[in-house]
C-alpha positions in Angstrom: -0.1 30.6 -32.9 0.5 26.9 -31.8 -1.8 25.5 -29.3 -0.3 25.0 -25.8 0.9 21.3 -25.2 -1.5 19.3 -23.3 -0.6 18.2 -19.9 0.1 14.5 -19.6 -2.2 12.2 -17.7 0.2 11.7 -14.9 0.8 15.5 -14.4 -3.1 15.9 -14.3 -3.1 13.2 -11.6 -0.2 14.9 -9.7 -2.2 18.3 -9.7 -5.3 16.6 -8.5 -3.6 14.6 -5.8 -2.1 18.0 -4.4 -5.4 19.6 -4.4 -7.1 16.4 -2.8 -4.5 15.9 0.0 -3.2 19.4 0.9 -3.7 20.6 4.6 -5.3 17.2 5.4 -3.0 15.5 7.9 -4.2 12.3 9.6 -7.7 13.4 10.6 -11.2 11.8 9.6 -12.5 13.4 6.5 -15.7 11.2 5.9 -17.9 14.1 6.2 -15.8 16.7 4.5 -17.5 17.4 1.1 -14.7 19.2 -0.5 -12.2 16.4 0.3 -14.7 13.7 -0.9 -15.3 15.5 -4.1 -11.7 15.9 -4.9 -11.1 12.2 -3.9 -13.7 11.2 -6.3 -12.1 13.2 -9.2 -8.6 11.6 -8.4 -10.1 8.2 -8.3 -11.6 8.8 -11.7 -8.4 10.1 -13.0 -6.5 7.0 -11.6 -9.2 4.6 -13.2 -8.2 5.6 -16.6 -4.3 5.6 -16.3 -2.4 2.7 -18.1 1.2 1.6 -18.1 1.8 3.2 -21.6 0.9 6.6 -20.3 4.0 6.3 -18.2 6.0 4.7 -21.1 6.3 1.4 -19.1 6.3 -1.8 -20.9 4.6 -4.8 -19.1 7.3 -7.3 -18.1 7.2 -11.0 -18.4 8.3 -13.6 -16.0 12.0 -14.5 -15.8 12.5 -18.0 -17.5 15.2 -18.7 -15.1 14.6 -16.9 -11.8 17.8 -15.1 -10.3 17.6 -15.4 -6.5 19.9 -12.5 -6.0 17.6 -10.1 -8.0 15.2 -7.9 -5.9 11.6 -9.1 -6.0 10.2 -5.6 -6.1 11.6 -2.3 -7.7 10.3 1.2 -7.4 10.4 4.1 -9.8 9.9 7.5 -8.1 7.8 9.9 -10.1 7.7 13.0 -7.5 7.5 13.7 -3.8 6.7 16.9 -1.9 5.4 17.7 1.6 1.8 16.7 0.5 2.2 13.5 -1.2 4.5 10.9 -2.9 3.9 9.2 -6.1 5.7 6.4 -7.8 5.5 2.9 -9.4 6.2 -0.4 -7.8 7.0 -3.4 -10.1 6.7 -6.9 -8.8 8.0 -10.0 -10.1 5.8 -13.1 -10.6 4.7 -14.3 -7.1 6.5 -11.4 -5.3 4.8 -10.0 -2.1 5.1 -6.7 -0.3 4.6 -8.1 3.2 1.8 -6.8 5.6 2.8 -3.2 6.5 1.3 0.0 7.5 1.2 3.8 6.6 0.8 5.5 10.0 -1.6 8.5 9.6 -1.4 8.4 5.8 -3.8 8.2 2.9 -2.9 5.8 0.1 -4.2 5.0 -3.4 -3.0 2.1 -5.5 -3.7 1.6 -9.0 -2.7 -1.4 -11.1 -0.9 -0.7 -14.4 -0.5 -4.2 -15.6 -0.7 -7.8 -14.2 -2.9 -8.8 -11.3 -2.3 -8.2 -7.5 -4.0 -9.6 -4.4 -4.4 -7.0 -1.7 -5.3 -8.0 1.9 -6.4 -5.1 4.3 -6.3 -5.0 8.0 -7.3 -2.4 10.6 -5.7 -2.0 13.9 -7.9 -2.0 17.1 -7.0 -0.9 20.6 -6.6 -3.5 23.3 -5.3 -2.9 26.8 -1.9 -4.5 27.4 -3.2 -6.5 30.3 -5.5 -8.5 27.9 -2.5 -9.3 25.7 -0.6 -10.9 28.7 -3.6 -13.1 29.5 -3.6 -14.8 26.3 -1.4 -17.7 25.5 0.2 -17.9 21.9 2.1 -20.7 20.3 5.0 -20.3 20.2 4.9 -18.2 23.5 5.8 -14.5 23.3 8.9 -13.0 24.5 8.3 -10.3 27.1 9.2 -7.5 24.6 6.9 -8.7 21.9 3.8 -8.1 24.1 4.2 -4.4 23.6 4.4 -4.8 19.8 1.3 -6.9 19.6 -1.9 -5.5 18.1 -5.5 -6.7 17.9 -6.9 -6.0 14.3 -9.6 -6.8 12.0 -9.0 -8.6 8.7 -11.1 -6.1 6.6 -11.0 -7.4 3.0 -9.0 -9.2 0.3 -9.4 -8.7 -3.3 -7.8 -9.1 -6.7 -7.1 -6.0 -8.8 -6.0 -5.6 -12.5 -5.5 -2.6 -14.8 -9.3 -2.6 -15.7 -10.1 -2.0 -12.0 -10.4 1.2 -10.2 -7.9 2.2 -7.6 -7.7 0.5 -4.2 -8.1 3.3 -1.5 -6.6 3.2 1.9 -7.3 5.6 4.7 -5.3 6.8 7.8 -7.3 4.3 9.9 -9.5 2.1 7.5 -7.6 -0.5 5.4 -4.3 1.2 6.5 -2.4 -2.1 6.9 -2.0 -4.2 3.8 -0.1 -7.0 2.0 0.2 -7.0 -1.7 1.0 -10.1 -3.9 1.6 -10.4 -7.6 -0.7 -13.2 -9.0 -0.2 -15.2 -12.2 2.9 -13.2 -13.4 4.7 -9.9 -13.1 2.7 -6.7 -11.9 3.1 -3.1 -11.5 1.0 -0.3 -9.7 1.0 3.4 -9.4 1.1 4.3 -5.7 0.1 7.7 -4.0 0.8 8.3 -0.4 -0.3 11.4 1.5 1.5 12.7 3.2 4.7 10.7 2.4 6.6 8.5 4.8 8.7 10.6 7.3 10.1 8.8 10.3 11.0 12.2 11.9 7.4 13.0 12.0 6.2 9.6 13.1 5.4 8.1 9.6 7.8 5.1 9.3 7.0 1.8 7.8 6.3 -1.1 10.1 6.0 -4.8 9.2 3.7 -7.3 10.7 2.9 -11.0 11.0 -0.4 -12.6 11.6 -0.3 -14.8 14.7 -3.0 -16.7 16.7 -3.7 -17.6 20.2 -2.6 -21.3 21.2 -6.5 -22.1 21.8 -7.7 -21.0 18.4 -7.7 -23.0 15.2 -5.6 -22.3 12.1 -6.1 -18.6 11.3 -6.7 -19.6 7.5 -10.2 -20.8 8.4 -11.4 -17.4 9.6 -12.9 -15.2 7.0 -12.8 -11.4 6.5 -14.1 -9.1 9.4 -12.8 -11.6 11.9 -10.3 -10.4 14.7 -6.6 -11.3 14.3 -3.5 -10.5 16.3 -0.6 -8.9 14.5 2.9 -9.0 15.8 5.3 -6.2 14.7 8.4 -7.8 13.2 11.5 -6.6 11.3 11.5 -6.3 7.6 11.3 -10.0 6.3 14.5 -11.1 4.8 13.0 -12.4 1.6 11.6 -8.8 0.9 13.8 -5.9 -0.5 13.1 -3.2 -2.9 15.6 -1.2 -5.0 15.1 1.9 -7.0 15.1 2.1 -10.8 14.6 5.0 -13.4 11.1 6.4 -14.2 10.9 6.6 -18.0 7.6 8.4 -18.2 6.5 12.2 -18.6 8.1 14.7 -16.3 5.9 15.7 -13.4 6.0 19.1 -11.9 4.4 19.8 -8.5 
C-alpha cells in the first residue's frame, strides 16, 4: 500500500499558524504558556522555509526600471477568519511605507534578498499636549487628532538565513520594510487578517518632529518620535500576482 503523500512545508506552516492564533484576538499573551509554545513552533517552522519550497524563483533587478510598474506585488496563499498568509515581492530599493496592523499579530520571513525593517510602538498622549507643541511645518487643525506619540523600537536587516521578524498587537506593531541591495521577497502571516469592518484597517504614517528639536535622524532607537497619520503614499502601490507554490488547505 503506497505511503500517504507528505504535506508540504507551507501546508504544515498554515496548520501551525491556525493552532497558534485561533481564539486569540488582540489581547496580551505574554504569560500564556500554550500560546508561547505554539508561537515557538511556528517560528521554528518559518525559519526553515525557503523560496524553492513555494516554487518562487529569486528575481533580479530590472536593467532598465519601468516607472509605471508596481514597486511591490503580493501572492495570496490563503486566508480565513484566523489568519492570512501570502508573499510580498519587492523590487530593488522598494519600500512598504510605515504602517500599522491594529490589534493584529504578524510574522515576516525573508525568502530571498535582504530587507531592512524599522519598528515603532504607539504611545498614549493627551490631545492638549499635542496642541502645545509647535511643529515645522505647522500642523493643520485636523492633523492634531491624527498625531501619535511613539517609540522607535528597533531597526534591523533580515535575509533568508535569519529567523522571522515577529510583530505583536502592541509591540513592534508599526513598521517600515525596505528592500536592500536588490529585489527581495518575504512570507507574511497576519492574525487575524485585515478587516476594516472589524476595526482592522491599514493606516500609514510619517515621522515628524517638533520645530525645537534637531533632525530626527540623529536620534537612536528607543527614542520618542511623533507620527502623523497620512494617506497611502503616491509612490507606493501593490498589485496581485499568482501564487505558484503548493496548494494550502485550511
